N, C-alpha and C positions, 0 to 999 in steps of 0.2 A: 518623157521623164515624169515619173510619179513623185510628187512632193506635196505633202498636205499643206493646207492654207497657212497654218501657223509657221511652218518651216519656210515656206515661200516668202512670208512677210519678213521674217528675220533675215533671210538671205538678201532680199531686196534692200533692206535697211543697211546691211553691210556694204553692198554695192554702192549705194548712194553716199554713205559717209566716207568710204575710202576714196571715191572719185572726188567728192567735194574737198576733202582735206589733202588730196594728193599723196596718200599713204600707200605703202606696199605691204604685201602679206605673204608669209610662208607658213606652211603647216607640216607638223610631224605627227603622223597618226600611227597608233599601234592597234588597239582594239577596234577602232572604227574603220580600219582597213581601207581607207581612201574615200569613205562616204562623205566626209566633210568637203574634201576637194571636189568630189562629184557635185555636191550641192552648189558650191561656189561657181563652178564652171557650167552649171546647167542654164544659167542666165547669160545672155549676151553682154559683152563689155567687161568680163572678168580679166581679160588680158591687159586692161588698163592698170590693174593693181596687183593681180595675183602672180607672184614670181615662181613659186614652187610648192609642190606637195609631195612629201616623202612618206611611204609606209615602211616603218621599221618595226617589223613584227617580232623578230627574235632579239634576245639580249645582245648577241654578237653584232647584229646590224645597227642597233642603237649605239653601241660603242664605236663600231668601225665607220659607219656612214655619218652619224651625227656628231660623234666625239663625246657621247654621253659618258659621264663619269662611272668607271667601274666601281669605285669606292662607294658612290651613292647607291648604285644598284645592289652591291653586296651588303651594304649596311641596312638599307630601307626596303629593298625588294624592287622588282621591276614594276609591280603594281603598288605605287606609292605617290604621295603628293610631291615628295622630293624629286623623284624621277620625272614626273610630269613637268615640273618647273625647269629642271635641267634640260629636258628635251626641247621645251619652248625657247629657252634662252640660246641653246646651241643651234637650233635651226635658223633662228633670227640672225645670229652671228655668221653662220655658214653662208647664208644667202644675201646678207647685207640689207635685209628688209627692215622697215621701221617697226613692224608688228609681226607677231607670230602666235600660233596656237598649237597645242599638243593634247593628245589623249593617250592614256594607258589604263588598262583595266582587265577584268576577268569577265568574259561573256558567258562562261559556263560550258557545260553543265557542272563540271567538277570544281572542287576547291583548288586554288592555285596559291602557293606560298602561304597557306593557312588563311587565305582570303576567299570569302564566299563569292559565288557567281552573282553578277550584277553590280559589283563594286568597281567604280570608275573614277579616275582622277583626271582632271583637265587643268591646263594652265594657259593663260594668255599673257603675252609680254609685249610691252610697248617700248622697251629700253629703259624708260624712266621708272616703270613699275612692272612687276609680274604678279598677277593675281592667280590663285589656284583654288580649286574646289574639289571636295569629295562628294560623290553622288552614289546613291544606291538605287538600282532599278530592278524591276521584276519583269518576268515574261521570258519568252524564248530568246535565243541569240539575236535574231533579227530585230526584235522589239527593243532589246537592250541597246543594240548598236544604233538604231534610229534615235532613241531617247538621249543617248550619250552625245551623238552628233549635234542634236538640237541644243542641248544644254551647253555644249562647248561653244557653239555659235553665239548663243546669248551671252556667255561670259566674254567673248571677243567684243561684242557690241558694247558691253558695259565698260570694258577697258578703253575702247576707242572713243567713246563718248566722254570719258573722263569723269 
């Protein structure tokens, strides 16, 4: 498993705090394509808190599997803060976990919904609060995906630490 030192540090911190607090986690990924779930499960002990990771890449799968709002996607786009928030809240409700994380964005190279490559939205939900963030990354698809996964994990850590 190749994971840079910074990512390993963040993932280790997530493992530690989720075990200490006895919290559970679910993840709904789109543009990160399962990379966040991969990072979480790369370290031993993830089964103590990690319930499910779902990759819903198409609009249809977001709506059908997660129950994401067709109205939100139609109004704001699949690449939007509103969709990221809805995905995080829906996967948390679907799995019954205390916490959840989601990502949606455009890895490129083409413009999608009039949104440029590198635009990523992420959301972390604890039930009590859902924090979301817009990020813009540069580089190739792989680099954007790695940076988006790390930024999302940092957002999750922020939400869980309160």
